[in-house]
C-alpha positions as CSV (number, residue, x, y, z in Angstrom):
1,X,111.3,32.9,-14.1
2,X,109.0,30.5,-15.9
3,X,105.8,31.6,-17.7
4,X,102.5,29.7,-18.1
5,X,100.0,31.1,-20.5
6,X,96.5,30.5,-19.2
7,X,93.3,31.0,-21.3
8,X,89.8,30.8,-19.8
9,X,87.1,31.8,-22.3
10,X,88.1,35.2,-23.8
11,X,90.6,35.9,-21.0
12,X,94.3,35.1,-21.5
13,X,97.0,35.8,-19.0
14,X,100.7,35.0,-18.7
15,X,101.5,33.9,-15.2
16,X,105.1,34.4,-14.2
17,X,106.3,31.7,-11.7
18,X,109.6,32.4,-10.0
19,X,112.0,29.4,-10.3
20,X,112.5,29.5,-6.6
21,X,108.8,28.8,-6.1
22,X,109.0,25.7,-8.2
23,X,111.7,24.3,-5.9
24,X,110.5,25.7,-2.6
25,X,106.8,24.8,-2.8
26,X,107.4,21.0,-3.1
27,X,106.0,20.5,0.5
28,X,102.8,22.3,-0.5
29,X,102.6,20.3,-3.8
30,X,103.1,17.0,-1.8
31,X,100.2,18.0,0.5
32,X,98.0,18.6,-2.6
33,X,99.0,15.2,-4.0
34,X,98.2,13.5,-0.7
35,X,94.8,15.1,-0.7
36,X,94.1,14.1,-4.3
37,X,95.3,10.5,-3.6
38,X,92.0,10.0,-1.7
39,X,90.1,10.8,-4.9
40,X,88.5,13.9,-6.3
41,X,85.2,15.0,-7.7
42,X,86.0,16.2,-11.2
43,X,82.9,17.9,-12.4
44,X,80.2,15.2,-12.5
45,X,82.5,12.3,-12.1
46,X,84.4,10.9,-9.0
47,X,88.0,9.9,-9.8
48,X,89.5,7.5,-7.2
49,X,93.1,8.4,-7.9
50,X,93.6,11.2,-10.4
51,X,96.6,10.8,-12.8
52,X,99.0,13.7,-13.4
53,X,96.9,15.3,-16.1
54,X,93.8,15.1,-14.1
55,X,95.6,16.6,-11.1
56,X,96.7,19.5,-13.2
57,X,93.1,19.9,-14.5
58,X,92.1,20.2,-10.9
59,X,94.8,22.9,-10.3
60,X,93.8,24.7,-13.5
61,X,90.3,25.0,-12.0
62,X,91.9,26.5,-8.9
63,X,93.6,29.1,-11.1
64,X,90.1,30.1,-12.4
65,X,88.8,30.3,-8.9
66,X,91.8,32.3,-7.8
67,X,91.1,34.8,-10.6
68,X,87.5,35.2,-9.5
69,X,88.6,35.7,-5.9
70,X,91.4,38.1,-6.8
71,X,93.9,35.8,-5.2
72,X,97.1,36.0,-7.3
73,X,99.1,34.0,-4.8
74,X,96.9,31.0,-5.2
75,X,96.9,31.3,-9.0
76,X,100.7,31.4,-8.9
77,X,101.0,28.3,-6.6
78,X,98.5,26.4,-8.9
79,X,100.5,27.4,-12.0
80,X,103.7,26.3,-10.3
81,X,102.2,22.9,-9.5
82,X,101.2,22.5,-13.2
83,X,104.6,23.5,-14.4
84,X,106.3,21.1,-11.9
85,X,104.0,18.1,-12.5
86,X,103.7,18.4,-16.3
87,X,107.2,19.5,-17.5
88,X,107.2,21.3,-20.8
89,X,103.7,22.6,-20.5
90,X,103.5,26.3,-21.5
91,X,99.7,26.9,-22.2
92,X,96.6,25.8,-20.4
93,X,93.1,26.3,-21.8
94,X,90.7,26.0,-19.0
95,X,87.2,24.7,-19.8
96,X,84.6,27.2,-18.6
97,X,81.5,25.2,-19.4
98,X,81.7,23.3,-16.1
99,X,83.6,20.2,-17.2
100,X,87.2,20.5,-15.8
101,X,88.0,17.2,-17.6
102,X,88.0,19.2,-20.9
103,X,90.8,21.5,-19.8
104,X,93.7,21.1,-22.2
105,X,97.5,21.5,-21.8
106,X,99.8,22.5,-24.6
107,X,103.5,21.7,-24.6
108,X,106.2,24.2,-25.6
109,X,106.7,22.0,-28.8
110,X,103.1,22.5,-29.7
111,X,101.9,19.0,-28.7
112,X,98.6,18.8,-26.7
113,X,97.7,16.8,-23.7
114,X,94.3,16.2,-22.2
């Protein structure tokens, strides 16, 4: 079991992601990547081919949406994607001001990635 701490505003949750999900959901992750390969609207800006960090910012935004929609399965899949694509990430701080490009990722060693 791998954990991802997620903070959005004053809400912080620890999402537990089963190790099997990290391995078994690769087909789902590949479909997400193929979709994002065509470009993505990231807040006010269009990004032709999001890099790994931007893709994880997109999925972090999906976690927030999943929380609002009370969909823990989607939150778990999005967390699994982030853990798989950004190894060593342990904490996500989701921007709630409407600019997903400001979402930050913190490594287990304390380093930060934007």
